[in-house]
C-alpha positions, 0 to 999 in steps of 0.5 A: 464491490463498486461505488456509485457515482451518483451517491459520491457526487450527492455526498460531496455536494450535500455534506462532504464532512459527513461523507468523508467521516462515514468512509473513514469509519467503514475502513476503521471497522476493517482495521478493527476486524483484522486486529481482533483476528490477529490477536486471536492468532498470536499463539501460532506466530508473532509475525504478521505479513501484510501485502498489497500492490503499489498504491494500496496504502500498506504502510498506513494500514499496517500502522493503523493495525499496530495502533489498534493492537496496542489499544488491546494491550498488545505491543506491536512493531511495524517493519517495512520490507523495503529495508531488506532490498539488496544493494543493487549489483548490476552483475547479480540483479534480476532482469526482465525479458528486455534485459533491464534490471527488474526492480519489481522482482521479489529476488531484489529482496534478501530473502535469506535474511528476512526468513532468518529474522522471522525465525529469530523473532519467533524464538525471542531473539534480537534482530537488527533491522537494516535500513535501505537508502533508496537515493544510493540504492544501498542497504546500510547495516550501520543504520540498522535498528535492534528489535526483539519481541517480548512474550506477547509482542507482535511484528508486522512486516509490510511489503509488496512481496510479503505473501509470495511463496518464497516467504510464506513457505518458510513462515506458514504460521504467520498471520497474512493480510492482503490489501488493495484498492478493489472498487470501481466507480460506476454510473447508474447503468453499472458502467465503469467511470473510474477503474480501481487500478486508476485510483492506485495510479492517481495515488502514486502520481500524487505521492510521487509528486508531493514527496519524491519530486517526480512529475506524472510523466515519471510515474506513468513511465514506470506504471506498465512495469509496476503492473507487470510485476503485480501480475507476476509476483503479487496477485497470484499469492493473494489467496495465501491471505487469512484476510483480504480487504479493500483499501479504497475510500469512496471520497478519494476520487473527489479529493484527488481530482484537484491535485492530480488533474493538473498533473495529468493535463501536463501530459501530451494528449494521446501519449498515454491512453490511461491518462485520457481515460482518467481525465474523462472519468474525472469530468464526471466527478465532483471535486472536494477540498482536502480540508475535510480529510482527517490527519489519521485517514488512509488518504493522507498517506498520499495527500500528505499531512498524515498522523502516521510516519508513512514516507 
């Protein structure tokens, strides 16, 4: 699927509120479909595994599915698999080809603990979900939270490695979802104006700037390794999913523009080819004020002001 540059710009110029609402409604339909299929599968397993690459909107999507399931009378809990990262130990941490710690590797996770917790939840036993402190690169068991699933309750575990075989192999009956921003923006001739991977990168740049105090240079420096990790550890396993859906919203190209362009312009020209390419793409896109974006929109995970606790 691809979005039309002409339709995007016309929508922003004529009635931005209606355009945004239409995009959000289409995404909500995907959430409803996922919730219905999960509900029909819960006799098989009470575990849902939700995966997707960085910047795909996993957290908000998981919380939206949880909200929809609860409207259907099914109590649901969402857990970030980031909390299952091992405390960083330079002696045992996985390494990439250059010898640096490979933070994108699934072996940064405590796989044994995760699989043990999945089995315990399916048996109706209580687990203690750990808390990972990123600032200290440590997992805290003191801050762990107890969780137990009642007879008709479900748990969504969301994380980049949720569909990796080392997890799915031990949990073959879990319901599995894969989400990613998968649509390019194209002109009338079908030429790509803005790649879907760039949208995820812009989401990351804005989120890192707003919530983690990092400039665009920091995010861009990491991006090549993030993309390498996706190709090695995430994309090969998307076929494990029962459902794959696109988490991009057409209006995001326009609403991210006023925020991300100044951050990109602070990068020296020519330092990153992708920055120059994105800036050329943004020149063709109408900018839109974020006032039109509702608090419950997926886009708010990156812009800020979200209804959901997604940071």
